N, C-alpha and C positions, 0 to 999 in steps of 0.2 A: 797831455803832452805840452811842455812849455813852448811858448812862441818865441823863436829866436829874435823876431823883430823887437819884442819888448826887452829881451835879455841883453842886447848889444848896448854898450854904454854910449850915451849921446855924444861924447867927445870923439868917437870914431868917425863921425860925420866930417871932422876936420882933418883926419890924418890917415884914413883908410885908403890904401892904394888899389885903384880899380884893376890895374894889371895883375895884381896878386889874385883877385877874385876871378878874373878871366882865366888865369892859369889853373886855378882850383877847379873851375868848371870843366876844363878838358881832362884834368886828373880824374875827377868824378865820373866823367863819361867813359874814359878808357880803363879806369881801375888798374892803371899800370903807369909807373913813372917813366919807363922806357918808351911806351907807346905815346904818352903825352908829350915827351921830348921830341920824338920823331914828328908828331903832328904839328907842333909849334916851332919846329926847326931850331930847337935849343938843345943844350947838353943836359944829361941827366942830373949832374950836380946843380945846374942852374934851376931845374924844376924842383929838386928837393929843397934847395935854399929858399925858393919862393913859397913853398908850402910851410916851411919852418917859420918864416917871417910872418905869414898870414896867421898861423896858430898863435905866435907871440902877440900880434896886434889884437887878436880876438880873445886871448887868454883862455883858449880851450883846445882840446885835441880834436882834430878833424878826421883822422883816419886811424884804424887799428890794423897792424900788420899781423897776417897769419901765414907764416912761412914766406914763400916768394910772392904771395898775393896779399891784398889788403881790402878792407871794407870801410865804408864811411860810418863814423859814429853817429849818434842821434843828432848831435849838434852839426856834424858834417852834412848830414842829409838836409837839415834846415837851411844851412848856409848855401848848400848847392842849389836848392830851390830858389832862394832869395836872389842869388847871383844871376840865375837864369831870368828872373823877372826884370832885374836891373839891366841886363844886357839887352833884353828885348826892348826896353824903353829907350836905351841909348841908340840902338840901331834904327829907331824910328825918327830920330832928331832931324835927319836929312830930309825926311818927308815933309816936315813942318816948314822947311826952308825952300821947298820946291815952288818955283814960280810958273804960273800958267803961261803957255805959249804955243805956237804952232809946232815947233820942233820938239820931239820927245827926247829928253835928256835925263840921265840917271843911271842907276845900277840895279841889276837883277842878280840875286844870289840864288843859285840852283843847286840843290843837293841831289845826288844820284847814287844808286847802287852801281857796282861795277858791271862792265860788259853788257850794256844795253845796246843791242843792234836794231836800228830802226831807220830805214831809208826815209820814211815819212818825217821823222823828227829831224834828220840831217838836212833834208830839203827845207823844212820849216826854219831852221836856224839860218841857213843861207839867205832865204827870202827876208826874214826879219832884219838881219844885219844890213842888207841892201836898203831896206825901207827906213831903218832907224839906226844909222851908223854911229850916233853919239850915245847910244845905250850901251854901257859896259856890262859884260856878263862874267860873273864869277861862279865857277863850277867846282864843287868839291865832292869827291867820292867818299861815301860813308856807309856804315851799316844801317840796315833798315830801322832798327830800334832807335839809333841816334838821329836819323832823319825825322822820324815822327816826334821825338823829344824836342828837337830844334824848332820844328814848325809849331808845336804847342807853346813854346816859349817865345815865338815871334822873332826869332833870330835869323830867319831865312825867308825868301820870297815864296818858293814852292819846292816840292821834292818829287822825285820819281822813285818809288819805293814799293816793296812788298808791304802789305798791310791787311792781314786777314781779319782783324777786328776793327771795324770802323770806329773812328773817334768822333764824339758828338761835336767838337769844335772844328773839325777839319773837313773841308770840302774834298770829295773823293770822286774821281773820274777814271774809268778804265783806260789805261794807256796802251798796254801790250799784254797779250796772253802768250805765255811760253809753255810749250809742251816739253815735259822732261822725259827722258828715257835712260836705260842703263847702258853704260859704255865700259869697255876695258882698254887699257893701253897696249901699245905694241910689244911691251916686255912681259905681258901677262899670258899665262898658258892658254887662255881661251881666245886669244887674238887670232882672227882669221878662220875660226872654226865655223863650218856651215851646219845648219840643221840643229842648232842648240834649242833646248826647251827650258822653260822656267825652272824645272827641277834641277838642271845642271848648274844653276846659280846659287842654290840654297845654302851650301856650305862655304861659299866664297866670302873672303873678307871685303870690307868696304872702306871707301874714303867718303867722309861725310862733311856737310856744312855744320859749323858749330851751332847754327840756328835750327838744325834738323832734329828737333826734339818735340815731344808732345807739348802743344801749346806754343811752340816756336813758329817762326814765319814759314818754315818749310815742313811743318809737321806732317802733311800728306805723304811725304816720301817715307818717313818712319812708319806711319800707319800701314802703308802698302807692304813694306818689308815684314812687319809683324804679322799681318794677315796671311802672307804667303809662307810663313814659317821659316824665313831665312835665319840661319843659325850662325853665320860668320860674324867675326868681330869687326868693330870699327877700329881700324889700325892707324888712321891718320884723319885729321880734320882741320878745317880752316873756315873763317867767316868770309873769305875772299873766293869768289867764283874762279878767278884766274889761278889761285893757288890749289884749289881742289882739282881743277883741270890738269895742272902740272903734276900733281901727285898721282892722278889716275894714269896719265901718259907714262909716268915712271914705273908703273906696275905695282904700286902699293896695294891696290884692290880695285874693285868695281866702283864706279861712281855714277850718280844720277845727275845728268847735265842737260841744259836746254838744247834741244835738237838743232835749232837754227843757228845758235851761237857756235856750236862746234862742227858745223857742216864741213867747213874747210879742213878741219883736223881729220875727219873721216876720209875726205877726198885725198888728203896727202899721206894717208897711211899711219897717222899718229894714234887714232882711236878706232875702235871697232864696235859697231852697234850690236846690242844684245837683246834677246827677247824680254818681255812680250813685244810683238811687232807694233802694236798700237800705242806703245809708250806707257808711262806710269801715271802721270797726272798733269793737269794744267795748273800753272802758278801764275797769278795775275800781278802785273806791275801797274800801280795806280799813280795818277797825277794828283798831288795833294797840296792844299794850301789852307791857311788859317782864315776862316770866314770872319773872325773878329779882328783881324789885323788891318790897320790902316795902311793902305798901299800907296806908294808914289804913283805918279802918272805912268812912268816907265814900267813899273811892275804890273799895273792894271792892264796896260796895252799888251804886254807880253802874255799875260794869262788869257786875256780875252781872245787874242789872235791864235794862241796855241789851241785852246779848246774849240775854236771855230774850225781850225784845220783838222783836228781829230774827228769832229762831227762830220766833216766833208769826206773823211776817209774811214768811215765807221767800220768797214770790213777789215781795216788794218789789224785790229785787235784779234779777230778770229783767224785771219789768214796766216799771221806770223808764226803760229804753232806748227 
């Protein structure tokens, strides 16, 4: 496979616009012009124009459209990887300028999946801010796969993410264990029914996570359905826990959701817990960071104090299910 580093003309060093590469990184992560526009707070025409300008500067096609979707070309894959490496280097420039001192100053970039409920983490953030008020915290909610990719590229400090397959370059600590169970919404025919058995669920339709597939982050949920012989269709799906919850409440189908996250919904009559009584599976959320990344003092203090807090509350992971 040709190396894009050798193929790019040397003159590009003088005229290549970094903003175009950054935009292309987001396009490649989202594989959608509209989602990239929403993430960058730009219009779709602006994103499309940036892509066109980058392709003109590189004199090669970066994406191939297939109906409403598109994929990266071979050159696009290589430019995507190179842009990630460049972004990682640029993001570390501030670390080189960090001056030692008694007061911790700097920025921590934290990537998280949606709807993480943890009193331990909330208390930690409050204590950390009181102790280090000049450390700025940037938090972004992303999909697990994008969090892992960003950490491998060294473009974020740390992440709270699903990660069933440990990455050799990432440090991984158990942060929270979530027990998942089946629920239906108040508009569903099974809502409020007492004495249901697993067999009563086998023909029901489902709302699923888009990562709920064999090999995906939530594949244990799919494996359980297959093992129990559930024959219903997946009628709606989303990568967002919040949107899966919304669709289940709306009655589209049964959903597998974290018990402690939707406890208030059950209490308020929006969701109904279904068998099996012991739930379906445990899904672990991990604290991740790149062990090869040069951290600023602020980042180092944040990670060290957070891992120490988790060690002090070791039962937190198992109790939260």
